[in-house]
PDB file of N, H, CA, C and O in Angstrom:
ATOM      1  N   MET A   1     221.697 147.465 110.729  1.00  0.00           N
ATOM      2  CA  MET A   1     222.020 148.673 110.633  1.00  0.00           C
ATOM      3  C   MET A   1     221.128 149.596 110.069  1.00  0.00           C
ATOM      4  O   MET A   1     221.459 150.777 110.171  1.00  0.00           O
ATOM      5  N   GLY A   2     220.248 149.380 109.591  1.00  0.00           N
ATOM      6  H   GLY A   2     219.979 148.421 109.508  1.00  0.00           H
ATOM      7  CA  GLY A   2     219.192 150.608 109.264  1.00  0.00           C
ATOM      8  C   GLY A   2     219.069 150.831 108.135  1.00  0.00           C
ATOM      9  O   GLY A   2     219.045 149.818 107.435  1.00  0.00           O
ATOM     10  N   VAL A   3     218.946 152.066 107.461  1.00  0.00           N
ATOM     11  H   VAL A   3     218.966 152.889 108.029  1.00  0.00           H
ATOM     12  CA  VAL A   3     218.544 152.530 106.545  1.00  0.00           C
ATOM     13  C   VAL A   3     220.025 152.668 105.539  1.00  0.00           C
ATOM     14  O   VAL A   3     220.391 152.148 104.485  1.00  0.00           O
ATOM     15  N   PHE A   4     220.666 153.753 106.591  1.00  0.00           N
ATOM     16  H   PHE A   4     220.368 154.175 107.448  1.00  0.00           H
ATOM     17  CA  PHE A   4     222.285 154.021 106.161  1.00  0.00           C
ATOM     18  C   PHE A   4     223.235 153.706 106.801  1.00  0.00           C
ATOM     19  O   PHE A   4     223.094 153.226 107.926  1.00  0.00           O
ATOM     20  N   LYS A   5     224.290 153.874 106.313  1.00  0.00           N
ATOM     21  H   LYS A   5     224.405 154.264 105.399  1.00  0.00           H
ATOM     22  CA  LYS A   5     225.371 153.258 107.104  1.00  0.00           C
ATOM     23  C   LYS A   5     226.011 154.742 108.121  1.00  0.00           C
ATOM     24  O   LYS A   5     226.301 155.859 107.692  1.00  0.00           O
ATOM     25  N   PRO A   6     226.091 154.117 109.867  1.00  0.00           N
ATOM     26  CA  PRO A   6     226.251 155.482 110.383  1.00  0.00           C
ATOM     27  C   PRO A   6     227.756 156.200 110.565  1.00  0.00           C
ATOM     28  O   PRO A   6     228.772 155.596 110.909  1.00  0.00           O
ATOM     29  N   LEU A   7     227.679 157.371 110.311  1.00  0.00           N
ATOM     30  H   LEU A   7     226.853 157.861 110.031  1.00  0.00           H
ATOM     31  CA  LEU A   7     228.693 158.187 110.334  1.00  0.00           C
ATOM     32  C   LEU A   7     229.800 157.894 111.438  1.00  0.00           C
ATOM     33  O   LEU A   7     230.985 157.709 111.159  1.00  0.00           O
ATOM     34  N   ILE A   8     229.210 157.871 112.880  1.00  0.00           N
ATOM     35  H   ILE A   8     228.248 158.021 113.106  1.00  0.00           H
ATOM     36  CA  ILE A   8     230.013 157.269 113.748  1.00  0.00           C
ATOM     37  C   ILE A   8     229.424 156.173 114.605  1.00  0.00           C
ATOM     38  O   ILE A   8     228.422 156.333 115.302  1.00  0.00           O
ATOM     39  N   LYS A   9     230.187 154.921 114.497  1.00  0.00           N
ATOM     40  H   LYS A   9     231.001 154.791 113.930  1.00  0.00           H
ATOM     41  CA  LYS A   9     229.701 153.869 115.135  1.00  0.00           C
ATOM     42  C   LYS A   9     229.817 153.855 117.134  1.00  0.00           C
ATOM     43  O   LYS A   9     230.796 153.733 117.870  1.00  0.00           O
ATOM     44  N   VAL A  10     228.486 154.023 117.405  1.00  0.00           N
ATOM     45  H   VAL A  10     227.691 154.123 116.807  1.00  0.00           H
ATOM     46  CA  VAL A  10     228.264 153.905 118.784  1.00  0.00           C
ATOM     47  C   VAL A  10     226.771 153.248 118.814  1.00  0.00           C
ATOM     48  O   VAL A  10     225.853 153.041 118.021  1.00  0.00           O
ATOM     49  N   SER A  11     227.122 153.005 120.441  1.00  0.00           N
ATOM     50  H   SER A  11     227.868 153.173 121.085  1.00  0.00           H
ATOM     51  CA  SER A  11     225.785 151.970 120.578  1.00  0.00           C
ATOM     52  C   SER A  11     224.803 153.158 121.130  1.00  0.00           C
ATOM     53  O   SER A  11     225.122 154.064 121.900  1.00  0.00           O
ATOM     54  N   VAL A  12     223.462 152.903 120.507  1.00  0.00           N
ATOM     55  H   VAL A  12     223.203 152.167 119.882  1.00  0.00           H
ATOM     56  CA  VAL A  12     222.168 153.990 120.784  1.00  0.00           C
ATOM     57  C   VAL A  12     221.263 152.882 121.499  1.00  0.00           C
ATOM     58  O   VAL A  12     221.091 153.270 122.654  1.00  0.00           O
ATOM     59  N   ALA A  13     220.797 152.007 121.347  1.00  0.00           N
ATOM     60  H   ALA A  13     220.936 151.692 120.408  1.00  0.00           H
ATOM     61  CA  ALA A  13     219.812 150.785 121.247  1.00  0.00           C
ATOM     62  C   ALA A  13     219.446 149.670 120.880  1.00  0.00           C
ATOM     63  O   ALA A  13     219.447 149.493 119.662  1.00  0.00           O
ATOM     64  N   SER A  14     219.001 148.514 121.774  1.00  0.00           N
ATOM     65  H   SER A  14     219.000 148.658 122.764  1.00  0.00           H
ATOM     66  CA  SER A  14     218.847 147.185 121.179  1.00  0.00           C
ATOM     67  C   SER A  14     217.251 147.019 121.305  1.00  0.00           C
ATOM     68  O   SER A  14     216.675 147.747 122.114  1.00  0.00           O
ATOM     69  N   TRP A  15     216.754 146.402 120.796  1.00  0.00           N
ATOM     70  H   TRP A  15     217.222 145.811 120.139  1.00  0.00           H
ATOM     71  CA  TRP A  15     215.356 145.951 120.529  1.00  0.00           C
ATOM     72  C   TRP A  15     215.446 144.556 120.832  1.00  0.00           C
ATOM     73  O   TRP A  15     216.140 143.738 120.228  1.00  0.00           O
ATOM     74  N   ASP A  16     214.604 144.313 121.933  1.00  0.00           N
ATOM     75  H   ASP A  16     214.040 144.977 122.424  1.00  0.00           H
ATOM     76  CA  ASP A  16     214.102 142.999 121.896  1.00  0.00           C
ATOM     77  C   ASP A  16     212.731 142.248 121.516  1.00  0.00           C
ATOM     78  O   ASP A  16     212.067 143.058 120.869  1.00  0.00           O
ATOM     79  N   TYR A  17     212.264 141.439 121.605  1.00  0.00           N
ATOM     80  H   TYR A  17     212.803 140.781 122.130  1.00  0.00           H
ATOM     81  CA  TYR A  17     210.978 140.492 121.121  1.00  0.00           C
ATOM     82  C   TYR A  17     211.041 139.374 121.756  1.00  0.00           C
ATOM     83  O   TYR A  17     211.943 138.540 121.685  1.00  0.00           O
ATOM     84  N   THR A  18     209.779 139.327 122.589  1.00  0.00           N
ATOM     85  H   THR A  18     209.046 140.004 122.647  1.00  0.00           H
ATOM     86  CA  THR A  18     209.666 137.599 122.956  1.00  0.00           C
ATOM     87  C   THR A  18     208.089 137.561 122.858  1.00  0.00           C
ATOM     88  O   THR A  18     207.353 138.513 123.114  1.00  0.00           O
ATOM     89  N   PHE A  19     207.601 136.014 122.351  1.00  0.00           N
ATOM     90  H   PHE A  19     208.199 135.240 122.143  1.00  0.00           H
ATOM     91  CA  PHE A  19     206.257 135.715 121.975  1.00  0.00           C
ATOM     92  C   PHE A  19     206.053 134.780 123.212  1.00  0.00           C
ATOM     93  O   PHE A  19     206.906 134.004 123.644  1.00  0.00           O
ATOM     94  N   GLU A  20     204.854 134.959 123.695  1.00  0.00           N
ATOM     95  H   GLU A  20     204.162 135.589 123.345  1.00  0.00           H
ATOM     96  CA  GLU A  20     204.549 133.922 124.843  1.00  0.00           C
ATOM     97  C   GLU A  20     203.063 133.471 124.267  1.00  0.00           C
ATOM     98  O   GLU A  20     202.246 134.251 123.777  1.00  0.00           O
ATOM     99  N   ALA A  21     202.897 132.111 124.424  1.00  0.00           N
ATOM    100  H   ALA A  21     203.561 131.478 124.821  1.00  0.00           H
ATOM    101  CA  ALA A  21     201.556 131.360 124.058  1.00  0.00           C
ATOM    102  C   ALA A  21     200.768 132.007 125.432  1.00  0.00           C
ATOM    103  O   ALA A  21     201.305 132.132 126.533  1.00  0.00           O
ATOM    104  N   THR A  22     199.646 132.311 125.163  1.00  0.00           N
ATOM    105  H   THR A  22     199.211 132.210 124.269  1.00  0.00           H
ATOM    106  CA  THR A  22     198.399 132.813 125.791  1.00  0.00           C
ATOM    107  C   THR A  22     197.272 131.937 125.564  1.00  0.00           C
ATOM    108  O   THR A  22     197.334 131.361 124.477  1.00  0.00           O
ATOM    109  N   ASP A  23     196.005 131.599 126.448  1.00  0.00           N
ATOM    110  H   ASP A  23     195.954 132.066 127.330  1.00  0.00           H
ATOM    111  CA  ASP A  23     194.893 131.147 126.206  1.00  0.00           C
ATOM    112  C   ASP A  23     194.381 131.897 124.954  1.00  0.00           C
ATOM    113  O   ASP A  23     194.111 133.095 125.044  1.00  0.00           O
ATOM    114  N   GLY A  24     194.253 131.288 123.895  1.00  0.00           N
ATOM    115  H   GLY A  24     194.472 130.316 123.822  1.00  0.00           H
ATOM    116  CA  GLY A  24     193.741 131.836 122.617  1.00  0.00           C
ATOM    117  C   GLY A  24     194.434 132.864 121.869  1.00  0.00           C
ATOM    118  O   GLY A  24     193.789 133.638 121.161  1.00  0.00           O
ATOM    119  N   GLY A  25     195.716 132.939 121.966  1.00  0.00           N
ATOM    120  H   GLY A  25     196.240 132.310 122.541  1.00  0.00           H
ATOM    121  CA  GLY A  25     196.283 134.179 121.512  1.00  0.00           C
ATOM    122  C   GLY A  25     198.022 134.103 121.779  1.00  0.00           C
ATOM    123  O   GLY A  25     198.651 133.108 122.139  1.00  0.00           O
ATOM    124  N   THR A  26     198.490 135.290 121.521  1.00  0.00           N
ATOM    125  H   THR A  26     197.978 136.098 121.228  1.00  0.00           H
ATOM    126  CA  THR A  26     200.428 135.120 122.135  1.00  0.00           C
ATOM    127  C   THR A  26     200.389 136.546 122.459  1.00  0.00           C
ATOM    128  O   THR A  26     199.843 137.404 121.765  1.00  0.00           O
ATOM    129  N   ARG A  27     200.970 136.726 123.496  1.00  0.00           N
ATOM    130  H   ARG A  27     201.413 136.029 124.060  1.00  0.00           H
ATOM    131  CA  ARG A  27     201.236 137.561 123.940  1.00  0.00           C
ATOM    132  C   ARG A  27     202.650 138.234 123.496  1.00  0.00           C
ATOM    133  O   ARG A  27     203.648 137.580 123.798  1.00  0.00           O
ATOM    134  N   VAL A  28     202.851 139.474 122.809  1.00  0.00           N
ATOM    135  H   VAL A  28     202.041 140.005 122.563  1.00  0.00           H
ATOM    136  CA  VAL A  28     204.122 140.070 122.295  1.00  0.00           C
ATOM    137  C   VAL A  28     204.799 141.268 123.694  1.00  0.00           C
ATOM    138  O   VAL A  28     204.130 141.982 124.441  1.00  0.00           O
ATOM    139  N   THR A  29     205.936 141.147 123.649  1.00  0.00           N
ATOM    140  H   THR A  29     206.479 140.567 123.042  1.00  0.00           H
ATOM    141  CA  THR A  29     206.949 142.265 124.459  1.00  0.00           C
ATOM    142  C   THR A  29     207.801 142.003 123.722  1.00  0.00           C
ATOM    143  O   THR A  29     208.420 141.022 123.308  1.00  0.00           O
ATOM    144  N   GLU A  30     207.715 143.794 123.526  1.00  0.00           N
ATOM    145  H   GLU A  30     207.212 144.591 123.862  1.00  0.00           H
ATOM    146  CA  GLU A  30     208.920 144.344 123.158  1.00  0.00           C
ATOM    147  C   GLU A  30     209.539 145.065 124.272  1.00  0.00           C
ATOM    148  O   GLU A  30     208.937 145.359 125.305  1.00  0.00           O
ATOM    149  N   THR A  31     211.077 145.409 123.962  1.00  0.00           N
ATOM    150  H   THR A  31     211.566 145.170 123.123  1.00  0.00           H
ATOM    151  CA  THR A  31     211.680 145.873 125.157  1.00  0.00           C
ATOM    152  C   THR A  31     213.022 146.467 124.405  1.00  0.00           C
ATOM    153  O   THR A  31     213.650 145.967 123.471  1.00  0.00           O
ATOM    154  N   TRP A  32     213.214 147.474 124.990  1.00  0.00           N
ATOM    155  H   TRP A  32     212.704 147.880 125.748  1.00  0.00           H
ATOM    156  CA  TRP A  32     214.611 148.434 124.692  1.00  0.00           C
ATOM    157  C   TRP A  32     215.808 148.473 125.529  1.00  0.00           C
ATOM    158  O   TRP A  32     215.381 148.665 126.668  1.00  0.00           O
ATOM    159  N   THR A  33     216.656 148.419 125.553  1.00  0.00           N
ATOM    160  H   THR A  33     217.003 148.262 124.628  1.00  0.00           H
ATOM    161  CA  THR A  33     217.827 148.701 126.321  1.00  0.00           C
ATOM    162  C   THR A  33     218.680 149.989 125.688  1.00  0.00           C
ATOM    163  O   THR A  33     219.016 150.065 124.506  1.00  0.00           O
ATOM    164  N   ASP A  34     218.927 150.867 126.593  1.00  0.00           N
ATOM    165  H   ASP A  34     218.654 150.805 127.553  1.00  0.00           H
ATOM    166  CA  ASP A  34     219.527 152.254 125.984  1.00  0.00           C
ATOM    167  C   ASP A  34     220.969 151.990 126.008  1.00  0.00           C
ATOM    168  O   ASP A  34     221.461 151.925 127.135  1.00  0.00           O
ATOM    169  N   GLY A  35     221.583 151.861 125.224  1.00  0.00           N
ATOM    170  H   GLY A  35     221.184 151.914 124.309  1.00  0.00           H
ATOM    171  CA  GLY A  35     222.944 151.674 124.860  1.00  0.00           C
ATOM    172  C   GLY A  35     223.872 152.725 125.267  1.00  0.00           C
ATOM    173  O   GLY A  35     225.048 152.495 125.553  1.00  0.00           O
ATOM    174  N   ARG A  36     223.255 154.043 125.295  1.00  0.00           N
ATOM    175  H   ARG A  36     222.300 154.230 125.063  1.00  0.00           H
ATOM    176  CA  ARG A  36     224.134 155.158 125.862  1.00  0.00           C
ATOM    177  C   ARG A  36     224.575 155.179 127.147  1.00  0.00           C
ATOM    178  O   ARG A  36     225.249 156.186 127.362  1.00  0.00           O
ATOM    179  N   ARG A  37     224.461 154.477 128.064  1.00  0.00           N
ATOM    180  H   ARG A  37     223.913 153.659 127.890  1.00  0.00           H
ATOM    181  CA  ARG A  37     224.591 154.208 129.324  1.00  0.00           C
ATOM    182  C   ARG A  37     225.746 154.851 129.982  1.00  0.00           C
ATOM    183  O   ARG A  37     225.748 155.182 131.168  1.00  0.00           O
ATOM    184  N   SER A  38     226.915 155.043 129.006  1.00  0.00           N
ATOM    185  H   SER A  38     226.913 154.774 128.042  1.00  0.00           H
ATOM    186  CA  SER A  38     228.147 156.046 129.549  1.00  0.00           C
ATOM    187  C   SER A  38     228.007 157.180 129.021  1.00  0.00           C
ATOM    188  O   SER A  38     228.804 158.053 129.362  1.00  0.00           O
ATOM    189  N   TRP A  39     226.970 157.496 128.049  1.00  0.00           N
ATOM    190  H   TRP A  39     226.323 156.786 127.772  1.00  0.00           H
ATOM    191  CA  TRP A  39     227.218 159.039 127.780  1.00  0.00           C
ATOM    192  C   TRP A  39     226.758 159.916 128.675  1.00  0.00           C
ATOM    193  O   TRP A  39     225.680 159.813 129.260  1.00  0.00           O
ATOM    194  N   PRO A  40     227.581 160.826 128.809  1.00  0.00           N
ATOM    195  CA  PRO A  40     227.295 161.944 130.086  1.00  0.00           C
ATOM    196  C   PRO A  40     225.839 162.555 129.935  1.00  0.00           C
ATOM    197  O   PRO A  40     225.475 162.942 128.824  1.00  0.00           O
ATOM    198  N   ASP A  41     224.978 162.651 131.065  1.00  0.00           N
ATOM    199  H   ASP A  41     225.273 162.337 131.967  1.00  0.00           H
ATOM    200  CA  ASP A  41     224.069 163.113 130.856  1.00  0.00           C
ATOM    201  C   ASP A  41     223.531 164.484 130.450  1.00  0.00           C
ATOM    202  O   ASP A  41     222.393 164.689 130.027  1.00  0.00           O
ATOM    203  N   ALA A  42     224.579 165.486 130.647  1.00  0.00           N
ATOM    204  H   ALA A  42     225.503 165.320 130.991  1.00  0.00           H
ATOM    205  CA  ALA A  42     224.527 166.612 129.820  1.00  0.00           C
ATOM    206  C   ALA A  42     223.919 166.605 128.550  1.00  0.00           C
ATOM    207  O   ALA A  42     223.014 167.312 128.106  1.00  0.00           O
ATOM    208  N   LEU A  43     224.714 165.477 127.921  1.00  0.00           N
ATOM    209  H   LEU A  43     225.449 164.903 128.282  1.00  0.00           H
ATOM    210  CA  LEU A  43     224.852 165.233 126.479  1.00  0.00           C
ATOM    211  C   LEU A  43     223.539 164.528 125.972  1.00  0.00           C
ATOM    212  O   LEU A  43     223.105 164.744 124.841  1.00  0.00           O
ATOM    213  N   THR A  44     222.929 163.679 126.858  1.00  0.00           N
ATOM    214  H   THR A  44     223.281 163.504 127.777  1.00  0.00           H
ATOM    215  CA  THR A  44     221.586 162.965 126.030  1.00  0.00           C
ATOM    216  C   THR A  44     221.038 164.278 126.515  1.00  0.00           C
ATOM    217  O   THR A  44     221.087 164.932 125.473  1.00  0.00           O
ATOM    218  N   ALA A  45     220.534 165.102 127.460  1.00  0.00           N
ATOM    219  H   ALA A  45     220.494 164.570 128.306  1.00  0.00           H
ATOM    220  CA  ALA A  45     219.603 166.106 127.786  1.00  0.00           C
ATOM    221  C   ALA A  45     219.709 167.092 126.506  1.00  0.00           C
ATOM    222  O   ALA A  45     218.733 167.839 126.444  1.00  0.00           O
ATOM    223  N   VAL A  46     220.368 167.222 125.784  1.00  0.00           N
ATOM    224  H   VAL A  46     221.161 166.616 125.835  1.00  0.00           H
ATOM    225  CA  VAL A  46     221.003 168.114 124.712  1.00  0.00           C
ATOM    226  C   VAL A  46     220.247 167.057 123.540  1.00  0.00           C
ATOM    227  O   VAL A  46     219.096 167.204 123.130  1.00  0.00           O
ATOM    228  N   VAL A  47     221.023 166.169 123.199  1.00  0.00           N
ATOM    229  H   VAL A  47     221.959 166.050 123.532  1.00  0.00           H
ATOM    230  CA  VAL A  47     220.690 165.299 122.109  1.00  0.00           C
ATOM    231  C   VAL A  47     219.570 164.987 121.699  1.00  0.00           C
ATOM    232  O   VAL A  47     219.066 165.130 120.585  1.00  0.00           O
ATOM    233  N   ASP A  48     219.065 164.422 122.900  1.00  0.00           N
ATOM    234  H   ASP A  48     219.475 164.305 123.804  1.00  0.00           H
ATOM    235  CA  ASP A  48     217.728 163.757 123.095  1.00  0.00           C
ATOM    236  C   ASP A  48     216.722 164.612 122.464  1.00  0.00           C
ATOM    237  O   ASP A  48     216.626 164.356 121.264  1.00  0.00           O
ATOM    238  N   PRO A  49     215.953 165.524 122.857  1.00  0.00           N
ATOM    239  CA  PRO A  49     215.242 166.614 122.557  1.00  0.00           C
ATOM    240  C   PRO A  49     215.329 166.801 120.939  1.00  0.00           C
ATOM    241  O   PRO A  49     214.370 166.547 120.210  1.00  0.00           O
ATOM    242  N   PHE A  50     216.438 167.217 120.516  1.00  0.00           N
ATOM    243  H   PHE A  50     217.217 167.423 121.108  1.00  0.00           H
ATOM    244  CA  PHE A  50     216.775 167.869 119.262  1.00  0.00           C
ATOM    245  C   PHE A  50     216.604 166.894 118.593  1.00  0.00           C
ATOM    246  O   PHE A  50     216.249 167.173 117.448  1.00  0.00           O
ATOM    247  N   LEU A  51     216.719 165.662 118.842  1.00  0.00           N
ATOM    248  H   LEU A  51     217.007 165.436 119.773  1.00  0.00           H
ATOM    249  CA  LEU A  51     216.982 164.275 117.562  1.00  0.00           C
ATOM    250  C   LEU A  51     215.518 163.743 117.648  1.00  0.00           C
ATOM    251  O   LEU A  51     215.021 163.193 116.665  1.00  0.00           O
ATOM    252  N   THR A  52     214.779 163.907 118.878  1.00  0.00           N
ATOM    253  H   THR A  52     215.183 164.354 119.676  1.00  0.00           H
ATOM    254  CA  THR A  52     213.433 162.856 118.664  1.00  0.00           C
ATOM    255  C   THR A  52     211.935 163.621 118.888  1.00  0.00           C
ATOM    256  O   THR A  52     210.825 163.095 118.811  1.00  0.00           O
ATOM    257  N   GLY A  53     212.333 165.321 119.251  1.00  0.00           N
ATOM    258  H   GLY A  53     213.235 165.749 119.314  1.00  0.00           H
ATOM    259  CA  GLY A  53     211.425 165.913 119.582  1.00  0.00           C
ATOM    260  C   GLY A  53     210.107 165.646 120.758  1.00  0.00           C
ATOM    261  O   GLY A  53     208.903 165.862 120.899  1.00  0.00           O
ATOM    262  N   THR A  54     211.141 165.097 121.374  1.00  0.00           N
ATOM    263  H   THR A  54     212.118 164.921 121.259  1.00  0.00           H
ATOM    264  CA  THR A  54     210.373 164.528 122.895  1.00  0.00           C
ATOM    265  C   THR A  54     211.019 164.740 124.008  1.00  0.00           C
ATOM    266  O   THR A  54     212.189 164.853 123.641  1.00  0.00           O
ATOM    267  N   PRO A  55     210.980 164.871 125.203  1.00  0.00           N
ATOM    268  CA  PRO A  55     212.197 165.076 126.181  1.00  0.00           C
ATOM    269  C   PRO A  55     213.180 164.415 126.164  1.00  0.00           C
ATOM    270  O   PRO A  55     214.324 164.848 126.308  1.00  0.00           O
ATOM    271  N   SER A  56     212.726 162.802 125.909  1.00  0.00           N
ATOM    272  H   SER A  56     211.797 162.451 125.792  1.00  0.00           H
ATOM    273  CA  SER A  56     213.841 162.038 126.168  1.00  0.00           C
ATOM    274  C   SER A  56     213.561 161.105 125.079  1.00  0.00           C
ATOM    275  O   SER A  56     212.607 161.043 124.304  1.00  0.00           O
ATOM    276  N   PHE A  57     214.829 160.251 125.224  1.00  0.00           N
ATOM    277  H   PHE A  57     215.604 160.302 125.853  1.00  0.00           H
ATOM    278  CA  PHE A  57     214.695 158.986 124.185  1.00  0.00           C
ATOM    279  C   PHE A  57     213.958 158.341 124.515  1.00  0.00           C
ATOM    280  O   PHE A  57     213.215 157.885 123.646  1.00  0.00           O
ATOM    281  N   SER A  58     213.743 157.948 125.875  1.00  0.00           N
ATOM    282  H   SER A  58     214.346 158.318 126.581  1.00  0.00           H
ATOM    283  CA  SER A  58     212.859 156.761 126.697  1.00  0.00           C
ATOM    284  C   SER A  58     211.370 157.243 126.097  1.00  0.00           C
ATOM    285  O   SER A  58     210.662 156.494 125.424  1.00  0.00           O
ATOM    286  N   VAL A  59     211.061 158.429 126.403  1.00  0.00           N
ATOM    287  H   VAL A  59     211.636 159.038 126.949  1.00  0.00           H
ATOM    288  CA  VAL A  59     209.517 159.132 125.857  1.00  0.00           C
ATOM    289  C   VAL A  59     209.350 158.505 124.347  1.00  0.00           C
ATOM    290  O   VAL A  59     208.446 157.816 123.877  1.00  0.00           O
ATOM    291  N   PHE A  60     210.380 158.930 123.854  1.00  0.00           N
ATOM    292  H   PHE A  60     211.115 159.491 124.236  1.00  0.00           H
ATOM    293  CA  PHE A  60     210.434 158.474 122.457  1.00  0.00           C
ATOM    294  C   PHE A  60     210.362 157.238 122.215  1.00  0.00           C
ATOM    295  O   PHE A  60     209.750 157.037 121.166  1.00  0.00           O
ATOM    296  N   ASN A  61     210.802 156.093 122.840  1.00  0.00           N
ATOM    297  H   ASN A  61     211.300 156.257 123.692  1.00  0.00           H
ATOM    298  CA  ASN A  61     210.854 154.918 122.172  1.00  0.00           C
ATOM    299  C   ASN A  61     209.467 154.211 123.173  1.00  0.00           C
ATOM    300  O   ASN A  61     209.042 153.114 122.812  1.00  0.00           O
ATOM    301  N   ARG A  62     208.964 154.745 124.135  1.00  0.00           N
ATOM    302  H   ARG A  62     209.310 155.637 124.428  1.00  0.00           H
ATOM    303  CA  ARG A  62     207.906 154.165 124.711  1.00  0.00           C
ATOM    304  C   ARG A  62     206.390 154.485 123.673  1.00  0.00           C
ATOM    305  O   ARG A  62     205.391 153.768 123.617  1.00  0.00           O
ATOM    306  N   ARG A  63     206.592 155.521 123.082  1.00  0.00           N
ATOM    307  H   ARG A  63     207.404 156.103 123.127  1.00  0.00           H
ATOM    308  CA  ARG A  63     205.817 155.995 122.225  1.00  0.00           C
ATOM    309  C   ARG A  63     205.743 154.904 120.692  1.00  0.00           C
ATOM    310  O   ARG A  63     204.824 154.414 120.035  1.00  0.00           O
ATOM    311  N   ASN A  64     206.952 154.891 120.628  1.00  0.00           N
ATOM    312  H   ASN A  64     207.698 155.290 121.162  1.00  0.00           H
ATOM    313  CA  ASN A  64     207.129 153.899 119.125  1.00  0.00           C
ATOM    314  C   ASN A  64     206.854 152.791 119.569  1.00  0.00           C
ATOM    315  O   ASN A  64     205.770 152.506 119.061  1.00  0.00           O
ATOM    316  N   ILE A  65     207.267 151.752 120.397  1.00  0.00           N
ATOM    317  H   ILE A  65     208.148 151.983 120.810  1.00  0.00           H
ATOM    318  CA  ILE A  65     206.725 150.647 121.370  1.00  0.00           C
ATOM    319  C   ILE A  65     205.002 150.034 120.747  1.00  0.00           C
ATOM    320  O   ILE A  65     204.536 149.079 120.125  1.00  0.00           O
ATOM    321  N   ARG A  66     204.487 151.467 121.489  1.00  0.00           N
ATOM    322  H   ARG A  66     204.866 152.243 121.994  1.00  0.00           H
ATOM    323  CA  ARG A  66     203.214 151.269 121.358  1.00  0.00           C
ATOM    324  C   ARG A  66     202.819 151.234 119.480  1.00  0.00           C
ATOM    325  O   ARG A  66     202.149 150.295 119.050  1.00  0.00           O
ATOM    326  N   ILE A  67     203.122 151.906 118.902  1.00  0.00           N
ATOM    327  H   ILE A  67     203.666 152.669 119.252  1.00  0.00           H
ATOM    328  CA  ILE A  67     202.716 152.586 117.629  1.00  0.00           C
ATOM    329  C   ILE A  67     203.432 150.702 116.867  1.00  0.00           C
ATOM    330  O   ILE A  67     202.795 150.209 115.937  1.00  0.00           O
ATOM    331  N   THR A  68     204.583 150.010 117.373  1.00  0.00           N
ATOM    332  H   THR A  68     205.101 150.411 118.129  1.00  0.00           H
ATOM    333  CA  THR A  68     204.682 149.045 116.681  1.00  0.00           C
ATOM    334  C   THR A  68     203.915 147.788 116.942  1.00  0.00           C
ATOM    335  O   THR A  68     203.476 147.013 116.093  1.00  0.00           O
ATOM    336  N   LEU A  69     203.820 147.704 118.210  1.00  0.00           N
ATOM    337  H   LEU A  69     204.176 148.334 118.899  1.00  0.00           H
ATOM    338  CA  LEU A  69     202.259 146.618 118.536  1.00  0.00           C
ATOM    339  C   LEU A  69     201.492 146.881 118.261  1.00  0.00           C
ATOM    340  O   LEU A  69     200.916 146.029 117.585  1.00  0.00           O
ATOM    341  N   LYS A  70     200.846 148.003 118.430  1.00  0.00           N
ATOM    342  H   LYS A  70     201.314 148.696 118.979  1.00  0.00           H
ATOM    343  CA  LYS A  70     199.530 148.205 117.444  1.00  0.00           C
ATOM    344  C   LYS A  70     199.768 147.968 115.919  1.00  0.00           C
ATOM    345  O   LYS A  70     198.771 147.718 115.241  1.00  0.00           O
ATOM    346  N   ASN A  71     200.751 148.011 115.431  1.00  0.00           N
ATOM    347  H   ASN A  71     201.560 148.215 115.982  1.00  0.00           H
ATOM    348  CA  ASN A  71     200.759 147.845 113.919  1.00  0.00           C
ATOM    349  C   ASN A  71     200.997 146.312 113.662  1.00  0.00           C
ATOM    350  O   ASN A  71     200.375 145.778 112.743  1.00  0.00           O
ATOM    351  N   LEU A  72     202.089 145.400 114.626  1.00  0.00           N
ATOM    352  H   LEU A  72     202.594 145.834 115.371  1.00  0.00           H
ATOM    353  CA  LEU A  72     201.825 144.415 114.456  1.00  0.00           C
ATOM    354  C   LEU A  72     200.627 143.461 114.629  1.00  0.00           C
ATOM    355  O   LEU A  72     200.350 142.482 113.935  1.00  0.00           O
ATOM    356  N   LYS A  73     199.963 143.962 115.724  1.00  0.00           N
ATOM    357  H   LYS A  73     200.188 144.757 116.288  1.00  0.00           H
ATOM    358  CA  LYS A  73     198.601 143.326 116.077  1.00  0.00           C
ATOM    359  C   LYS A  73     197.738 143.347 114.543  1.00  0.00           C
ATOM    360  O   LYS A  73     197.290 142.371 113.941  1.00  0.00           O
ATOM    361  N   ALA A  74     197.679 144.796 114.149  1.00  0.00           N
ATOM    362  H   ALA A  74     198.043 145.588 114.639  1.00  0.00           H
ATOM    363  CA  ALA A  74     196.520 145.050 113.017  1.00  0.00           C
ATOM    364  C   ALA A  74     197.082 144.007 111.988  1.00  0.00           C
ATOM    365  O   ALA A  74     196.279 143.227 111.477  1.00  0.00           O
ATOM    366  N   ALA A  75     198.610 143.934 111.598  1.00  0.00           N
ATOM    367  H   ALA A  75     199.263 144.569 112.013  1.00  0.00           H
ATOM    368  CA  ALA A  75     198.898 142.926 110.592  1.00  0.00           C
ATOM    369  C   ALA A  75     198.562 141.747 110.640  1.00  0.00           C
ATOM    370  O   ALA A  75     198.232 141.051 109.680  1.00  0.00           O
ATOM    371  N   ILE A  76     198.643 141.319 112.184  1.00  0.00           N
ATOM    372  H   ILE A  76     198.911 141.884 112.964  1.00  0.00           H
ATOM    373  CA  ILE A  76     198.430 139.558 112.131  1.00  0.00           C
ATOM    374  C   ILE A  76     196.832 139.611 112.083  1.00  0.00           C
ATOM    375  O   ILE A  76     196.218 138.900 111.288  1.00  0.00           O
ATOM    376  N   GLU A  77     196.345 140.262 112.743  1.00  0.00           N
ATOM    377  H   GLU A  77     196.843 140.840 113.389  1.00  0.00           H
ATOM    378  CA  GLU A  77     194.936 140.136 112.714  1.00  0.00           C
ATOM    379  C   GLU A  77     194.009 140.299 111.050  1.00  0.00           C
ATOM    380  O   GLU A  77     192.884 139.895 110.756  1.00  0.00           O
ATOM    381  N   ASN A  78     194.793 140.875 110.412  1.00  0.00           N
ATOM    382  H   ASN A  78     195.707 141.203 110.652  1.00  0.00           H
ATOM    383  CA  ASN A  78     194.479 140.944 108.919  1.00  0.00           C
ATOM    384  C   ASN A  78     194.890 140.311 107.707  1.00  0.00           C
ATOM    385  O   ASN A  78     194.507 140.345 106.538  1.00  0.00           O
ATOM    386  N   ALA A  79     196.169 139.472 108.613  1.00  0.00           N
ATOM    387  H   ALA A  79     196.481 139.444 109.563  1.00  0.00           H
ATOM    388  CA  ALA A  79     196.578 138.612 107.251  1.00  0.00           C
ATOM    389  C   ALA A  79     195.501 137.571 107.018  1.00  0.00           C
ATOM    390  O   ALA A  79     194.639 137.262 107.841  1.00  0.00           O
ATOM    391  N   PRO A  80     195.701 136.888 105.378  1.00  0.00           N
ATOM    392  CA  PRO A  80     194.739 136.293 104.921  1.00  0.00           C
ATOM    393  C   PRO A  80     194.991 134.812 105.371  1.00  0.00           C
ATOM    394  O   PRO A  80     194.188 133.929 105.067  1.00  0.00           O
TER     395      PRO A  80
END
């Protein structure tokens, strides 16, 4: 649920991770599904930049996915 209880219960997004064995390692894939498909485009056009500081929620999430995977890789490689 996150750090706090949401004031309005509405689907925003879901994240999934898949782990696939490869020669000498593991491929990690992070995907997200936008749960706001029923939201009017005009609403998301205003809300996304305001809340994320980026042009859209998808731009925001693509950046965060790259950061998450980079941090996950570093944590695994530096684990004792």
